DSSP file (Angstrom, degrees, kcal/mol; ACC not computed):
  #  RESIDUE AA STRUCTURE BP1 BP2  ACC     N-H-->O    O-->H-N    N-H-->O    O-->H-N    TCO  KAPPA ALPHA  PHI   PSI    X-CA   Y-CA   Z-CA
    1    1 A X     >        0   0    0      0, 0.0     4,-2.3     0, 0.0     5,-0.1   0.000 360.0 360.0 360.0 -35.0    0.0    0.0    0.0
    2    2 A X  T  4  +     0   0    0      1,-0.2     5,-0.1     2,-0.2     0, 0.0   0.862 360.0  43.7 -65.0 -35.0    2.9    2.3    0.7
    3    3 A X  T  4 S+     0   0    0      1,-0.1    -1,-0.2     3,-0.1     0, 0.0   0.922 129.6  21.1 -77.2 -46.3    4.3    1.9   -2.8
    4    4 A X  T  4 S-     0   0    0      2,-0.3    -2,-0.2     0, 0.0    -1,-0.1   0.672  91.6-127.7 -99.9 -19.6    1.1    2.1   -4.9
    5    5 A X  S  < S+     0   0    0     -4,-2.3     2,-0.3     1,-0.3    -3,-0.1   0.513  79.7  98.2  81.1   3.8   -1.3    3.9   -2.6
    6    6 A X  S    S-     0   0    0     -5,-0.1    -1,-0.3     1,-0.0    -2,-0.3  -0.836  80.8-104.3-120.8 157.0   -3.8    1.1   -3.2
    7    7 A X     >  -     0   0    0     -2,-0.3     4,-2.4    -3,-0.1     5,-0.2  -0.371  38.4-108.6 -71.0 163.0   -4.7   -1.9   -1.2
    8    8 A X  H  > S+     0   0    0      1,-0.2     4,-2.6     2,-0.2     5,-0.2   0.920 119.8  51.7 -59.8 -44.1   -3.4   -5.2   -2.5
    9    9 A X  H  > S+     0   0    0      1,-0.2     4,-2.4     2,-0.2    -1,-0.2   0.931 111.2  46.3 -60.4 -47.0   -6.9   -6.3   -3.6
   10   10 A X  H  > S+     0   0    0      1,-0.2     4,-2.3     2,-0.2    -1,-0.2   0.888 112.5  50.8 -64.1 -38.6   -7.4   -3.0   -5.6
   11   11 A X  H  X S+     0   0    0     -4,-2.4     4,-2.5     2,-0.2    -1,-0.2   0.910 110.2  49.0 -66.1 -41.7   -4.0   -3.3   -7.2
   12   12 A X  H  X S+     0   0    0     -4,-2.6     4,-2.5     2,-0.2    -2,-0.2   0.917 110.7  50.8 -64.0 -42.8   -4.6   -6.9   -8.3
   13   13 A X  H  X S+     0   0    0     -4,-2.4     4,-2.3     2,-0.2    -2,-0.2   0.917 110.4  50.0 -60.0 -42.7   -8.0   -5.9   -9.8
   14   14 A X  H  X S+     0   0    0     -4,-2.3     4,-2.6     1,-0.2    -2,-0.2   0.933 110.3  49.7 -61.3 -45.4   -6.3   -3.0  -11.6
   15   15 A X  H  X S+     0   0    0     -4,-2.5     4,-2.3     1,-0.2    -2,-0.2   0.894 110.2  50.6 -61.5 -39.8   -3.6   -5.4  -13.0
   16   16 A X  H  X S+     0   0    0     -4,-2.5     4,-2.3     2,-0.2    -1,-0.2   0.900 112.0  47.3 -64.5 -40.0   -6.3   -7.8  -14.1
   17   17 A X  H  X S+     0   0    0     -4,-2.3     4,-2.1     2,-0.2    -2,-0.2   0.883 110.8  51.4 -68.9 -37.7   -8.2   -5.0  -15.9
   18   18 A X  H  X S+     0   0    0     -4,-2.6     4,-1.6     2,-0.2    -2,-0.2   0.904 111.1  48.1 -64.7 -40.7   -5.0   -3.8  -17.5
   19   19 A X  H  X S+     0   0    0     -4,-2.3     4,-2.3     1,-0.2    -2,-0.2   0.899 108.9  54.1 -63.9 -41.1   -4.3   -7.3  -18.7
   20   20 A X  H  X S+     0   0    0     -4,-2.3     4,-2.9     1,-0.2     5,-0.2   0.883 104.0  55.8 -61.4 -38.7   -7.8   -7.6  -20.0
   21   21 A X  H  X S+     0   0    0     -4,-2.1     4,-2.4     1,-0.2    -1,-0.2   0.924 108.5  47.5 -58.4 -44.2   -7.2   -4.3  -22.0
   22   22 A X  H  X S+     0   0    0     -4,-1.6     4,-1.3     2,-0.2    -2,-0.2   0.898 112.0  49.4 -66.0 -39.7   -4.3   -5.9  -23.7
   23   23 A X  H  X>S+     0   0    0     -4,-2.3     4,-0.8     2,-0.2     5,-0.6   0.927 112.3  47.6 -64.7 -43.8   -6.2   -9.1  -24.5
   24   24 A X  H ><5S+     0   0    0     -4,-2.9     3,-0.9     1,-0.2    -2,-0.2   0.898 109.0  54.9 -63.0 -39.6   -9.1   -7.1  -25.9
   25   25 A X  H 3<5S+     0   0    0     -4,-2.4    -1,-0.2     1,-0.2    -2,-0.2   0.801  99.4  61.7 -64.3 -29.0   -6.7   -5.0  -28.0
   26   26 A X  H 3<5S-     0   0    0     -4,-1.3    -1,-0.2    -3,-0.3    -2,-0.2   0.787  95.2-143.2 -69.8 -25.6   -5.2   -8.2  -29.5
   27   27 A X  T <<5S+     0   0    0     -3,-0.9    -3,-0.1    -4,-0.8    -2,-0.1   0.585  70.4 109.8  75.6   9.3   -8.6   -9.1  -31.1
   28   28 A X  S   <S+     0   0    0     -5,-0.6     2,-0.3     2,-0.1    -4,-0.1   0.586  70.3  49.2 -92.7 -11.3   -8.0  -12.8  -30.4
   29   29 A X  S    S-     0   0    0     -6,-0.5    -2,-0.1    -5,-0.1     2,-0.1  -0.934  75.8-120.3-133.3 150.8  -10.6  -13.3  -27.7
   30   30 A X     >  -     0   0    0     -2,-0.3     4,-2.5     1,-0.1     5,-0.2  -0.287  40.5-102.5 -74.8 171.4  -14.2  -12.5  -27.0
   31   31 A X  H  > S+     0   0    0      2,-0.2     4,-2.5     1,-0.2     5,-0.2   0.923 124.0  49.7 -62.2 -43.9  -15.2  -10.4  -24.0
   32   32 A X  H  > S+     0   0    0      1,-0.2     4,-2.1     2,-0.2    -1,-0.2   0.922 112.0  47.3 -62.1 -44.6  -16.2  -13.5  -22.1
   33   33 A X  H  > S+     0   0    0      1,-0.2     4,-2.9     2,-0.2    -1,-0.2   0.902 110.7  53.2 -62.4 -40.9  -12.9  -15.2  -22.9
   34   34 A X  H  X S+     0   0    0     -4,-2.5     4,-2.0     2,-0.2    -2,-0.2   0.924 107.8  49.9 -61.3 -46.1  -11.0  -12.1  -21.9
   35   35 A X  H  <>S+     0   0    0     -4,-2.5     5,-2.9     1,-0.2     4,-0.3   0.921 113.3  46.3 -58.9 -44.5  -12.7  -11.9  -18.5
   36   36 A X  H ><5S+     0   0    0     -4,-2.1     3,-1.3     1,-0.2    -2,-0.2   0.919 112.3  49.7 -64.9 -44.0  -12.0  -15.6  -17.8
   37   37 A X  H 3<5S+     0   0    0     -4,-2.9    -1,-0.2     1,-0.3    -2,-0.2   0.807 108.1  54.7 -65.4 -28.7   -8.3  -15.3  -19.0
   38   38 A X  T 3<5S-     0   0    0     -4,-2.0    -1,-0.3    -5,-0.2    -2,-0.2   0.454 126.8 -99.1 -85.5  -0.6   -7.9  -12.2  -16.8
   39   39 A X  T < 5S+     0   0    0     -3,-1.3     2,-0.6     1,-0.3    -3,-0.2   0.624  77.5 135.7  98.1  14.1   -9.1  -14.2  -13.7
   40   40 A X      < -     0   0    0     -5,-2.9    -1,-0.3    -6,-0.2    -2,-0.1  -0.854  34.7-167.5 -97.2 125.0  -12.7  -13.1  -13.4
   41   41 A X  S    S+     0   0    0     -2,-0.6     2,-0.4     1,-0.1    -1,-0.1   0.696  74.5  52.8 -82.1 -19.4  -15.1  -16.0  -12.8
   42   42 A X     >  -     0   0    0      1,-0.1     4,-2.3    -7,-0.1     5,-0.1  -0.972  69.4-148.5-125.4 127.5  -18.3  -14.0  -13.5
   43   43 A X  H  > S+     0   0    0     -2,-0.4     4,-2.4     1,-0.2     5,-0.2   0.868 100.1  49.6 -64.0 -38.8  -18.8  -11.9  -16.7
   44   44 A X  H  > S+     0   0    0      2,-0.2     4,-2.3     1,-0.2    -1,-0.2   0.882 111.0  49.8 -70.7 -35.8  -21.0   -9.3  -15.0
   45   45 A X  H  > S+     0   0    0      2,-0.2     4,-2.7     1,-0.2     5,-0.3   0.899 110.1  52.1 -65.9 -39.9  -18.4   -8.8  -12.3
   46   46 A X  H  X S+     0   0    0     -4,-2.3     4,-2.9     2,-0.2     5,-0.2   0.943 110.9  46.7 -59.0 -48.5  -15.7   -8.5  -15.0
   47   47 A X  H  X S+     0   0    0     -4,-2.4     4,-2.2     1,-0.2    -2,-0.2   0.911 114.8  46.4 -62.5 -43.0  -17.7   -5.8  -16.8
   48   48 A X  H  X S+     0   0    0     -4,-2.3     4,-2.0     2,-0.2    -1,-0.2   0.908 115.6  45.3 -67.2 -42.0  -18.4   -3.9  -13.6
   49   49 A X  H  X S+     0   0    0     -4,-2.7     4,-2.2     2,-0.2     5,-0.3   0.911 111.7  52.2 -68.3 -42.3  -14.8   -4.1  -12.4
   50   50 A X  H  X>S+     0   0    0     -4,-2.9     4,-3.1    -5,-0.3     5,-0.6   0.920 110.9  48.2 -58.5 -44.8  -13.4   -3.1  -15.8
   51   51 A X  H  X5S+     0   0    0     -4,-2.2     4,-1.6    -5,-0.2    -1,-0.2   0.896 109.7  53.0 -64.0 -39.8  -15.7   -0.1  -15.9
   52   52 A X  H  <5S+     0   0    0     -4,-2.0    -1,-0.2     1,-0.2    -2,-0.2   0.899 121.5  29.3 -61.8 -42.1  -14.6    0.9  -12.3
   53   53 A X  H  <5S+     0   0    0     -4,-2.2    -2,-0.2    -5,-0.1    -1,-0.2   0.791 131.4  32.7 -92.5 -30.3  -10.9    0.8  -13.2
   54   54 A X  H  <5S-     0   0    0     -4,-3.1    -3,-0.2    -5,-0.3    -2,-0.2   0.694 100.2-122.2-102.1 -23.9  -10.8    1.7  -16.9
   55   55 A X  S  <<S+     0   0    0     -4,-1.6     2,-0.3    -5,-0.6    -4,-0.2   0.480  83.7  55.5  96.6   2.5  -13.8    4.1  -17.0
   56   56 A X  S    S-     0   0    0     -6,-0.5    -2,-0.2    -9,-0.1    -1,-0.2  -0.975  88.2 -95.0-157.0 160.7  -15.8    2.2  -19.6
   57   57 A X     >  -     0   0    0     -2,-0.3     4,-2.5     1,-0.1     5,-0.2  -0.327  41.2-106.7 -74.0 163.2  -17.2   -1.3  -20.1
   58   58 A X  H  > S+     0   0    0      1,-0.2     4,-2.3     2,-0.2     5,-0.2   0.890 122.9  52.1 -57.0 -38.6  -15.2   -3.9  -22.1
   59   59 A X  H  > S+     0   0    0      2,-0.2     4,-2.3     1,-0.2    -1,-0.2   0.923 109.8  47.9 -64.5 -43.8  -17.7   -3.5  -25.0
   60   60 A X  H  > S+     0   0    0      1,-0.2     4,-2.2     2,-0.2    -1,-0.2   0.882 110.0  53.9 -63.0 -38.0  -17.3    0.3  -25.0
   61   61 A X  H  X S+     0   0    0     -4,-2.5     4,-1.9     2,-0.2    -2,-0.2   0.913 108.6  48.5 -62.5 -43.4  -13.5   -0.2  -24.9
   62   62 A X  H  X S+     0   0    0     -4,-2.3     4,-1.5     1,-0.2    -2,-0.2   0.912 109.6  52.1 -62.8 -42.5  -13.7   -2.4  -28.0
   63   63 A X  H  < S+     0   0    0     -4,-2.3    -1,-0.2     1,-0.2     3,-0.2   0.899 108.7  51.3 -60.4 -40.4  -15.9    0.2  -29.8
   64   64 A X  H >< S+     0   0    0     -4,-2.2     3,-1.1     1,-0.2    -1,-0.2   0.876 107.1  54.0 -64.7 -37.6  -13.3    2.9  -29.0
   65   65 A X  H 3< S+     0   0    0     -4,-1.9    -1,-0.2     1,-0.2    -2,-0.2   0.833 107.4  50.9 -65.0 -32.2  -10.5    0.7  -30.4
   66   66 A X  T 3<        0   0    0     -4,-1.5    -1,-0.2     1,-0.2    -2,-0.2   0.188 360.0 360.0 -95.5  16.5  -12.3    0.2  -33.8
   67   67 A X    <         0   0    0     -3,-1.1    -1,-0.2    -4,-0.0    -2,-0.1   0.482 360.0 360.0 -77.3 360.0  -13.0    3.9  -34.4
């Protein structure tokens, strides 16, 4: 917490979302596959957590990438 200013749980969630961004950017996986590969067991929890840390849902993130 002293290094990042975040709790361990919040930092791990951020890292999972950051990894999910890279997976989505690759275009090789669906949103559901990306959530599972990033360590989220539940698709709705993945979407909510992604939005909390990235500022948009995974679907919105994909749309932004394809503009």
